[in-house]
C-alpha positions in Angstrom: -0.1 0.1 0.1 2.7 2.3 0.8 4.4 1.7 -2.6 1.0 2.7 -4.4 0.8 5.8 -2.3 4.3 6.7 -3.4 3.7 6.1 -6.9 0.5 8.2 -6.8 2.5 11.0 -5.3 5.1 10.7 -7.9 2.6 10.6 -10.7 1.1 13.9 -9.5 4.4 15.5 -9.1 5.2 14.6 -12.7 1.8 15.5 -13.9 2.3 19.1 -12.2 5.8 19.4 -13.6 4.5 18.5 -17.1 1.8 21.0 -16.8 4.2 23.6 -15.8 6.4 22.8 -18.6 3.4 23.0 -21.1 2.5 26.3 -19.5 6.1 27.7 -19.8 6.3 26.6 -23.4 2.9 28.1 -24.3 4.0 31.4 -22.6 7.4 31.2 -24.4 5.9 30.6 -27.8 3.3 33.5 -27.2 5.9 35.8 -26.3 8.0 34.9 -29.2 4.9 35.5 -31.4 4.5 38.9 -29.8 8.3 39.7 -30.1 8.6 38.6 -33.8 5.4 40.6 -34.7 6.9 43.8 -33.1 10.2 43.2 -35.0 8.3 42.9 -38.2 9.3 39.2 -38.7 6.2 38.1 -40.3 7.2 34.6 -41.1 8.7 34.1 -37.8 5.6 35.5 -36.1 3.3 33.2 -37.9 5.4 30.2 -37.0 5.5 30.9 -33.3 1.8 31.8 -33.5 1.1 28.5 -35.0 3.4 26.8 -32.2 1.5 28.8 -29.6 -2.0 27.6 -30.9 -0.6 24.0 -31.1 0.4 24.2 -27.5 -2.7 25.9 -26.2 -4.9 23.3 -28.3 -3.2 20.6 -26.2 -4.4 22.1 -23.0 -8.2 22.2 -24.2 -10.5 24.3 -25.9 -10.9 27.1 -23.4 -11.3 30.8 -24.0 -7.7 31.5 -24.0 -7.4 29.3 -27.1 -10.2 31.3 -28.9 -8.6 34.6 -28.0 -5.2 33.3 -29.2 -6.7 32.0 -32.7 -8.5 35.3 -33.1 -5.2 37.1 -32.4 -3.1 34.9 -34.7 -5.9 35.0 -37.3 -5.7 39.0 -37.2 -2.1 39.0 -37.6 -2.2 36.5 -40.5 -4.9 38.8 -42.2 -2.9 41.8 -41.7 0.2 40.2 -43.2 -1.9 39.1 -46.3 -2.0 35.4 -45.4 -5.7 35.3 -46.0 -6.2 31.5 -46.2 -4.2 31.1 -43.0 -6.2 33.7 -41.2 -9.5 32.2 -42.3 -8.4 28.9 -40.9 -7.7 30.4 -37.5 -10.8 32.3 -37.7 -13.2 29.3 -38.5 -11.5 27.4 -35.7 -12.3 30.1 -33.2 -15.8 30.3 -34.6 -16.3 26.6 -34.2 -15.1 26.7 -30.6 -17.0 29.9 -29.7 -20.2 28.3 -31.3 -19.8 25.2 -29.2 -19.5 27.3 -26.1 -22.1 29.9 -26.6 -24.3 28.5 -29.1 -24.8 29.3 -32.8 -26.7 32.8 -32.4 -24.8 34.5 -29.6 -23.9 38.2 -30.0 -20.0 37.3 -29.2 -19.8 35.5 -32.5 -20.4 38.7 -34.5 -16.7 39.9 -34.2 -15.5 36.6 -35.8 -18.1 36.5 -38.5 -17.1 40.0 -39.3 -13.5 39.2 -39.6 -14.5 36.3 -41.9 -16.7 38.5 -43.9 -13.9 41.2 -44.3 -11.5 38.6 -45.6 -14.1 37.5 -48.2 -14.8 41.0 -49.2 -10.9 41.8 -49.4 -10.7 38.9 -51.9 -13.7 39.8 -53.8 -15.5 36.7 -52.7 -18.9 38.2 -52.3 -20.7 35.0 -52.5 -18.7 33.8 -49.5 -19.1 37.0 -47.6 -23.1 37.1 -47.9 -23.8 34.3 -45.4 -21.4 35.8 -42.8 -23.1 39.2 -43.5 -26.6 37.9 -43.3 -25.9 36.0 -40.1 -24.3 39.0 -38.5 -27.5 40.9 -39.2 -29.7 38.1 -38.0 -27.9 37.7 -34.6 -27.8 41.5 -34.1 -31.6 41.7 -34.9 -32.4 39.0 -32.5 -30.0 40.7 -29.8 -31.7 44.1 -30.5 -35.3 42.4 -30.0 -34.0 41.1 -26.6 -32.8 44.5 -25.7 -36.0 46.3 -26.6 -38.0 43.7 -24.7 -35.9 44.4 -21.6 -35.9 48.0 -22.0 -32.6 48.2 -20.1 -30.4 49.1 -23.1 -30.1 52.2 -25.2 -32.6 52.7 -28.1 -29.8 52.7 -30.6 -29.2 49.1 -31.7 -26.0 47.4 -32.5 -27.8 45.9 -35.5 -28.0 49.1 -37.3 -24.4 50.1 -36.6 -23.1 46.8 -37.8 -25.5 46.7 -40.8 -24.4 50.2 -41.9 -20.7 49.7 -41.3 -20.8 46.2 -43.1 -22.8 47.5 -46.0 -20.2 50.5 -46.4 -17.4 48.1 -46.3 -19.0 45.9 -48.9 -20.0 49.0 -51.1 -16.5 50.3 -51.1 -15.1 46.7 -52.3 -17.6 46.5 -54.8 -17.5 49.9 -56.4 -14.7 48.8 -58.8 -16.6 45.9 -60.1 -20.4 46.5 -59.5 -22.8 49.0 -61.0 -23.6 52.0 -59.0 -27.2 50.4 -58.6 -25.8 47.6 -56.7 -23.7 49.8 -54.6 -26.7 52.0 -53.7 -28.7 48.8 -52.8 -26.0 47.7 -50.6 -25.8 51.0 -48.8 -29.6 51.0 -48.3 -29.1 47.7 -46.5 -30.1 45.3 -49.2 -27.6 42.6 -50.0 -27.4 42.0 -53.8 -26.7 38.6 -55.3 
């Protein structure tokens, strides 16, 4: 019995040491990611970001992973690595949907990031479902706020819809007719 107790204590100590090493490696990878970003070393930053994501994923699918995926995705998008950014955003969206449900207002920021990538790449058909979903989520949230009467009369839906439409309109001006641009600015998504 004494031997099994000693083995159990040793296993706990090793587990704690392994968890500590994992946490240290995660922290080091994230710090390297931030340092490479600051130094303008895009390729290295993306590598360290990937490493930080991999290490964080091995620790579970918590909010810190969602935040990291979004952060690395934002950097990849800024660096012009749109497909890499899209992958990080989609993974963050998947995790956040699992945690919050498919219509939670906190999904809007990731959906917006995906829509912006699609618009930037002139993938209007791919952007449309994201934009439609944003409006739907915001309208539902607005209805709840109106029922509770505890929020401001200005809805987030109107702000998101108008800013999204202006982004879409600016992107489409070079390829679409002015009628399509006017329709988008008026809040109608044109197919």
